[in-house]
N, C-alpha and C positions, 0 to 999 in steps of 0.2 A: 802497723808494722808490716814487714815484708810478708807476702802471701795472702794478705787480706784484700778484700774487694769492697770498694765503697758503693753502698747501695743508696739510692735516692728514694725518698718518700713519694707517694703518688702525687702529692701537691707540688713537689719540686719538679717532677717529670712534666706535669701539666704546664707549670710556669716556664720550664725550659722550652717546651714545644711552642708555647705562645710567643716567647721571645724570638724563636727561630723564624717565625712567620711575620710577626708585626714589629719585632725589635723589642728591646728591653724597656722597662718602665723608666720613670724619671730618675731613679737611683742608678741605673746602668749607664755605661759609657759607650758601648758598641751599638751601632745601628746597622741592621742588615737591610740592604735595598733589594727587594725581590719584586719581580713582575707579578701581575695578577695571575698569570698562567702558572708561575712557579708556586705561588701561594695556594692556588686551587689544587695543585698536584700533591700538596702535603696532606690533604684530607682524603679519607677513603671514599670512593665513589661506588654507588650501588645502582643496578638496573639502568645503566646508561646505554646499553645496547640490547639487541634482540637476544633471545636465548640461544646464542651460538655455542657450539660444542656439546649441547645436550644430546645424549645418545641413548637409543633404546637398548634392549637386551641383545639385539643382534649386531650391535656395533655400528648401526647406521645413524646418520645425522637425523635427529627427529625433526628439526626445523625444515630441512630439505624435503623429507618425505611428506611432511604435512602440507607444504606448499604444492606438491604434486597432486595430492588428494583434492585440495581446495580448487585448483585450476580446472579440474574435470567438470564440476557442476556449473561453472560460470558460463553464461551465454557468450558465444563468440560474436554474434551479431545482435544488435539491439532490435527487438521486435516492436512493430508499430501497430497501433489500432487505426486502420485505414478506412473502415466501413462501420457505420453505426445504424442500427435498426431501432426505431422508436415505435412501440406498439401501445396504444392507449385504448383501453376498454372502459369507458366512463358512462356512456348512455345517460347523459345528464338529464335529471328530472325523474328518473325511474330508479328506485332503490332495489337492490337485489333482495330476493325473498328471505335470505338467512341473516339479513342485517337488521338489528334493532337499534334505531337511532335514539340517542339520549339527548337531553338538552341541558347545557350547550354541548355541541359536538364539533369536531374538526371538519371544516368544509374546504379549506383552501387547497388548490392544486397549482403548484408552481407559483405560489403567492397570488393566485387569481381566484376570486370567488366565482364558482361556476354558475351560481344563481343570479349573478349581477347583470346578465345579458341573455340574449337568445341562446338556446342550447347549442346550435351548430356554431354560432360565433364564439361561444365560450370554448367549445372543443377545439376549434382552430387556434384560438389564442393560447390555450394551454399547450397545445402541441408545439407552437412556435416558441413559447417561453422555455419549454423543456429542451428544445434543440439549442436555443441560445445559451442555456446554462452549460450544456456539454461542449459547445463551441469555444467557451472560455478555456477549457482544458485541452481540447484537441481541435484547433481551428482548421486544420488541413484535411480532416476526415470527410468522407462523403456520407451525408445524412439522408435517411429515407423514413418517412412517416406513414403509419397506418392507423387511422382513427376509427374506432369501433369496427374492426375488421371481422371477416369470416375466416374459417380455417384455411381456405384456399388463398385468401389474401396474405395471410401470414406465411404460408409456404412459399409463395412467389417472392415475398420480401426477403426471406432468409436465403433462398437460393440465389437471388440477385446480389445480395450483399457478399455472399461467398465468392461468386464469380468476380466481383470487383476487387475483393481483398486478396484473391489468389492464396498465397501462403502466409499472408499477414493475419492479424487478429481482427475478429469481428466482435462488436459489442452489441448485445441485444437487451434493450430496456423494456420491461413489460409493466404497465400500470393496470391493475385489475380492481380499482376501487368502485367500478360500476357493475361488477359481476360477482357471483358467489365465491366463497372461499375455495382455495385449491382442495382437491380430493386427497384422500389417504393413498390413492393409487398413483399419485404423481401427475395430476392433470390440472391445468388451469382452464379458464373459460373464455370463449369468444362468442360471437353472435351468428345467427343465420341471416340470410340476405334481407329478410323482412323485419328483423329485430323482434321476432315474436318468441324466440327460443334462445336459451343459452346452450352453446355447443362445447363439449369438453375437448381440450387439446392436450395431448400427451407431451410431457417434457422430453420424453425419449424421441418423439418425432421432431421436436424443436432442435434437439442436439444433432439429429441426423441431417436435417436441412441446413443448419448453420455450419456444421463441420467444425474442424479444429484448425488453429486455436481460436478460442472464443471466451468472452466474459458475459455472464448473465446477471442482470439486475432485476429482481422481482419485487416490485413495489405494490404489495397487496396484503390483504388480511391473511394471517396464517401462512406467511411465506416460508416459515420454517418447516412446514409439512413436506 
């Protein structure tokens, strides 16, 4: 009667919505031709854009302020590793006093068995193999090797690499598998000129000689000390 409102059941509403998009079923007579864009517009869309309009308590756009914060820590210019120092302290054929060899044990250095050839030839081959491995990652860098060096040799190497790199990054790789473990005072080991003594080398001195920025790779026993 007058003043009454016709209410549709949920199933009827769903059917009506379906018909408005895809057209009625076989029993219907009207066919609605709608483009895919029009059909897509009939459905609710969620998370289709960035969180625009989100505001903090101060009424500022959160997304805009967040972008400003993020942009501050991003590097404007990409830094390059232009100089690489490779220091190998192997002293092949002589085990350090604090090393207890078990059988079997790991012997390979850069996939080379150091006992498969004369000690000096093995040392040279391992140094070249290590350089070749780094060159695959950074072929344009300048590489310098120090094999079984003294403290003075390492100092000259680090200072030279810093001069060449200028403000760019230096990578220093230290292999200490032929010397004692690092000390609790932050020292690694090198040799004296006659290879009769192990000489401690402070990590602090290494950092001073190499300067910043730099990356250090310590391949030795107890490197976490």
